[in-house]
N, C-alpha and C positions, 0 to 999 in steps of 0.2 A: 544474434546479437551476443557481444561478450559481456559476461556477467561482471568481469573485473572492472570493466568501463562505468557499467551502472547508469547508461544512458544510450538513446539510440540516435540523438540528434545534438550536434555540438550549437553553441551559439557564440558570436563575438563577445569579446571582453572588453567592453569601452567604459570609462570612467568608473571603474570598479563595479559596474553591473554586467551581468549577463543579458545580451540582446539578441533577440531572433532575427534572423535575416533569411530571405528566401530570394532565388531558389536555393535549393540543395543538389549536392550530388553525392553518390554511395562511395565509400572508401573499402577497398576490398583487403583482405590479407593476401598477399603475393605467393605464399606458399600454397593456399588452399582454393583461393578464388571466392571464398566466402566474404559476405558482406559484413563489415565490423560496424559501421556507423555512418552517418550522413553529416555533410559538413556544408556550411553556407557558401555560395558563390556571391560574395558581396561585391559592391562596388564604389563609384566614388562617393557616393551620399555616405557611406559608413565610415570611408577614409576622412571625410571631412569631419565627421563627428569625433572620430579617435583624435584627429590632430587638435580639435578645439580642445578636447578633455585634456591632451597633454600639454598644450599651451598654458593653460590655466594652473594645472598640477604644477609644472616645472617652476613656475615663480617662486612658490613657497618651498618646493623640493630642494631648489638651489640656494636656500638660505638655511637650511638644515646642515649643522655642522657634519662634515664628511666622516668623522668618527662614528657618528649617530647613524648616518646612512649606512655605513658599514655593519652596523649591526643587524639590519634588515637581511643582508645578505649572509650573515653568521646565521641567522635563523632560518633563511633558504637552504644553507647546506645542511643543517639538522634534520629539516623537515625531508630533504631528499635522501639523506643517508637513512632515515626510518623506513622510508618508503621505496627503498632501492629495488626491491625484487619485484614488487608491483609495477614499477615504472620499467623495469626490464623486460618483464612478460608483455607489456603493453606496447613497447616498443618492437620488440620481436614480431608480434601479432599484426603491427601497421607496416613495418619497413622490411620484415624478412630475415634479417641477420640473425645469426645462430645466437642463443641465449647467453652464452659465455662472453661474445662480443658486445651484446646489448648491456650486460652488467658492466663490462668495462667504459663503455660509451656514459652510462649514468654516473659511474664513479669520476670519470672525467669532470662532469657537470659539478659534482660535489666538491672535488678538488679545486676547481675554478671558484666557486663560491668562496670559500675559505681564503683561498690566495687573493682573489680581488678585494675580498673584504679587508684583508691587511693593508691594500691601498689606501684605505680610509685614513690610515695614520701617515701615509707616505706619498700625499699628492705633491711631491716636492716641487718646489720652485727653487730659485737660486737668488744668492744675494752677490753683489760684484762691487769693487770700489768705484765710487763715482769720479769723475775728473775734476770737480771743484769741491773746495773745502765745503764742511758743514752740509753736506749734500749725501744722501742715503739712495741706493740704487738697488731694486730687486725686480723678480718675475715671478709670476704665479699663474698655474693653471687654471682656466675659468670653464665652466660648461658651455657648450654650444648653444644648447636649447633642446628643440624637438629634433630626435634621431629616429629615422627610419631604418630598420633592418629587414632584409629579406633573405631566408634561409632555405637550404635545400633538404631533399627527402633522406638523402644518404645519411647523415647524423643530425637527426632532428633535434637532438636536444643538446649535444656538446657543442654546436656550432652556435646555437642560440645564446647559449652561456658564455661563448667567447665574446659574444657581441653585447648582449644586454647587460651582463653584469660590470663591465667597464664603463658603459656608458650611464647606468644609474648610479654608481658610486660616485661618479664625477660630477653628479647633479644635474644629468639631463632627464628627459621624459622620453619614452619610447612607444613608436607605433612598429608593431610587428606583423610582418605578414609570412606566416610558415608555409611550407609547401602544402598544397591541396592533398597530395599523396600521403602525408604523415601529420595529420593535424592533432593527433590525440597527446603527443608530448606538450605541445603549445598550450592545449587546454588544461592538462595538469600542472605544468608549471606555472601558468596564471592563477591556478587556485592556490598552489604553494605560496607564491609571492603574496596574495592577498591575506592568507592565514599567517605569513611572517610579520604583518603589519605595514605592507607598503601603502602608503597614501593613494586614496584612489586616484587614477587618471596618469601616475607615473608610468605604469607599464599597460599598454593596450594592445590587445591583439583582434586582426581583422583577418578573416579567412577569405580566400577568393584566390582568382588566377593571377598570375603576372601580368595578363593583357588588361585586365581591370583594376584590380587592387594595386598591384606593383606599379603600374603606368601612373596612377592616380597619387601615388606616394611619390614617386621621382619627380612629378611636375607640381607637386604642392609647394607653394611659396613658403609656407611656414616650416617645412621640414628642411633643415640646414645641413643636415648629412645623411647620406645613404651608404650603409655598410651591405655589401651584397655578396654572397657565395653562390655560384652556379656556373652557366656556361658562358664561354668566351663571346658567343654571338649576343648574348642579352646583355653580357658586361660591357661591351662596346657600346651598345645603344644606351645604356643607362650613363655611361662615361660622358657620351656625346651631349645627352640631355641635360645632365648635371652641370657641364662644362659651360652650357649657353645661359644657365642661372648662375654661375659662379658659386656653385653649390660642392661642398666637400663630399668627396665619394672614394670609398674603400671598397676594393676589387680583389676577390680571392677566385680565381677561375680553375683551369684545367691543368693537367699534367701529362707527361709522357716519360714516365720515370723509370729510370735504368738501375739495374744492378751490375756492377763490373766484378768479374771473377778473373782474377790474375793465375798465372801458371804456379804460384806457390800458395794459392788458397787451400784452406781446410775445406774441401768439395762437399762433406757431410753436413758442414755447418752453413755453406752456401747455399746447397740445395734445400734446407730446411727453411733459411731466411727468405729464399724466392718463393717456395710454396705458400708461406703463410702472407708475403706481401702481395702476391699475385692474385691468391684465390680466396683470401680472407675477405669478408663482405661480398663475396661473389666478384670480385675485383672492381666494385662499385665504388671506389674511393679515388680521391683526386691525388693521393699519394700511392695508389696501388703500383706495383712493378709491372709494367708491360713489356719492358725491354730486358733482356739478359745479354749483356757485352761480354764474350766469354774469350779468353786467349786459346788459340787455335790448337794449343798442345794440350788441353785439358777439356775441351769441348765434348768429345765422346764420353769421356767418365762422367762429367756432369749430366749430360742427356741420359744416361743409364740411370743415375741416382734420380733425377727429377721424374723420370717415367715409373721407378718403383714407389715414389710417394705419392703421385698421381693416382696410381691404381688404388692406394689404400684409403684415399679420402671418401667421406661417406656425405651423399647429398641427399636433401630433403627438408622437412619442417625445421625450422630453427628451435622450436620448441622442445624438440627430440633431443635429449642430452647426449646422444651418440653422434649427432649430424656436425659436419664441420663446413660444409658449403651449403647455404641457403639459396633462396630464389633469386631471380632477376625481379626488378620492382614492378614491371608491367609489359604488357605485350609489345608496346613501342620500343622498349629498352632491349628486349628479346629480339625483335626484327632486326634492329641495329647490329647487334652482335653478330646474327646470322649473315648480314651483308658483308661484315667485314671479313669473317670467316672465308666466305666466297671470294671475296677479292684476294686475300691472301694466297688461295689456291691458284687464281688466275694470274697472279703476279710471280708465281713460280716457287713458293715457299714450300717446304715439305711438311705436311702434318703429323706431328708424332704422337698427338694424344687428343681425344675429345672430339672438337668440331661440330658437334651437333646438339640439338634439343635433347633434353633428358626427361625420362619420366620414370616413374616407379614401377617395379616390376607388377604390383598388384592393380597399378592404376588408381590408386586412392587418394592421391594428391593431384588437384586441379589448378595449380599455380602455374609459375613461368620459371623453368629451370633450364639451365645450359650446362653442358659438362665442361668441367676445366680443360682448357685448350693449349696445346704447345704447338708452336711453329719452330721449324728450324731452318737453316739454309737461308735465312732472310738477309737481304741486303739493307742498309742505312737508309736507302732512299725510298724503299717500298712504303706504300701508304699505312700498311699495317704498323710500320716502324715509326711512323710520323704523326699519325693522327689518333686522338685519344678515342679510344673504343668503349670505354667505361663497362667492361665485363671481364670475366675469368678467361682471358686471352693473352699470352704471353709469348714474345718472339725472341730466338736466339739469334744473335749476330756474332760472327766470329771474326776476332782481330788478331793482329800478330805480335802487337807490343803494347806498352802502356800509354805512350803516345797517341796512337790510334784509338784506343779506349776512351781516352779523354775526349779527343776530337768527334768521336762517334756520339758521345754522351751528350755533347754541347750543340750538336748540328740539328736541333729540334726547336720549334717555336716555343716550347715551353720551359720553365726553369723551377719546377717546384722543388723536388726531392731526387736524390742521387744516393748511390751506396757503392762503396768498393769491399770486397774480399781480398786480402792480402795479408803477409806476414812481414812485409818489408816497410819498415818505418819511414824511409825516405820516401817511398810510394805513398805512404798515407799523408804525410804532410804535403807532398806536391798535389795530391787528389783534393785536400781541403782547400788549397788555394786556387786549383785550376776547374775544379767542376762549378759551372755556372747556375748553381741551383741556390734556393734559399735555404735548403736542408741538405746536410750530407751526413751520411751514416758511415761507420767503418765497422767491418764484420759485423753487420747486422742488415735486415732489410730495408726497405724504403718507407716503412711506417713505424710508428711508434712515438710521435712528437709528443712533448709533455709541456703541461699549461704553463710552466714558468719562463718558458723561452718563446722568442717570438715565432709565429708560424706564418708562412707565405712564401712568395717564389718571384723570381724574375721575369722577364721578358713577357710571354704571353700569358703567363700565369696570373699576373696582376699588375697594380699600378704602383707600387712601391710601399703600400700599408702593410700591418701586420696585425693579425688576430693573436691572442694569447700574449703572455708576459707582460711586463710594465710597459711595452711598445703598444699594446692595445689600446692604452689611454690616449694616445696621440691624435687619433682621428676623432675622439670624442670631447676634445678640448680645444681651447685658443689659449694662447699664450698673451699675457698682459703683462707690459712693462711699466714700473710704477717708480717715480721719483719723488723723494721727499727732501725739500729743501729747509733746513732750520738754521739758515744764517741770518734771518731776519732781514733780508735785503734781496733784490732781484739781481740773480746772476744768471748771465746768458752763456749757456753751454757753447763750446766751440768758438766762441768770441773774446770772452774775456781774457785777458793774459796778467802776470805778475809784473 
């Protein structure tokens, strides 16, 4: 067991208390295979307890002035900053991403705390002229009530802060189901919230599987919002269930993101951006670059640069400062990647690099690793160019011109992130307009979203809501219209005339 964590068994956090639940399951470090901690496999009973605690706490929390609610988030940010290195190391141990990336993710949570705390003084409504004399009209944001958030393993603290911070500053109470593979960040964040002074019951953490805890949350009538990040299949099921209950739902799901490299691009810069976007977090990001749409005139030159950079990548335990690519989260994820690599070969794509499971020369690592993989001679209709692999696999697709590049980019089911490398300002503005993704980068890779801009996508990536930015408040608030008539008489709007 890790001495950093200082416990061998996690507990649920309900009504401000740590509550034991059984059975439990072991969590393993994906880089070494070593057991880290045991986490509860809770069920409907624990969800019911958490929801009841949230209901009771939310009544008082919603009456706390928003600037005072924000003070708690400020304190959360301060505590996260003080514990950044410890949190980063724990994150790497349970998730596998290299320590440099883990630090970046924790910093994103810190930034989100301070940014969303600012919204405590900016929960703006609107005032507008009324159509009658001596009448005032305005609108304001109101909390929804109890919010359920379901977060994935690939960004176990960043995505949790994207969802919980706006929900809490808006006056809601939260029931949170973190991924079973990465429960430690939830455990640590709950401790930080308690130390920061958040009233008991405003944040509740229930560990368990999606089939038990997640399903119970989705179908609980007292939870009025579900915010989910995860797979498309699960997202569709959640949307259907919430639709039948007239429950608000925010979905952020898959991506099949492309970097477009035009014939006038800085190829060294493009290669650097592709390598980072494709193989950072071992490709286990919804924004990862899994397609490179390259102009035929520079295809060979780009391939040469990519091959050189791939050969320089170091693979291993993310806690090793020399490592650039960490492990795959588990055996299931590894087998999925292997299946798609085989499929790519069968479809006729040419394997340039990787394509196989990786192990260290001395065999001292017992985790799940896959070599960074590059396919070329890929056509846009191949399954490896259409379906989300969620691993370090990138496909090169050749095009003849800008218009074809835009067309190829847009002909997938997803619409999260896209990128273009070019020196032509006209192409830049056309790409910003025509790429049908929620995020567009110019002369950068497909990753690197900042917390003060909305995060999310179009088409199969989601259902129109956004995490991060002020837009994150939308799903966690309801609009209330207020009319104040100070005429001293009954005035009938849309009827009275002068």
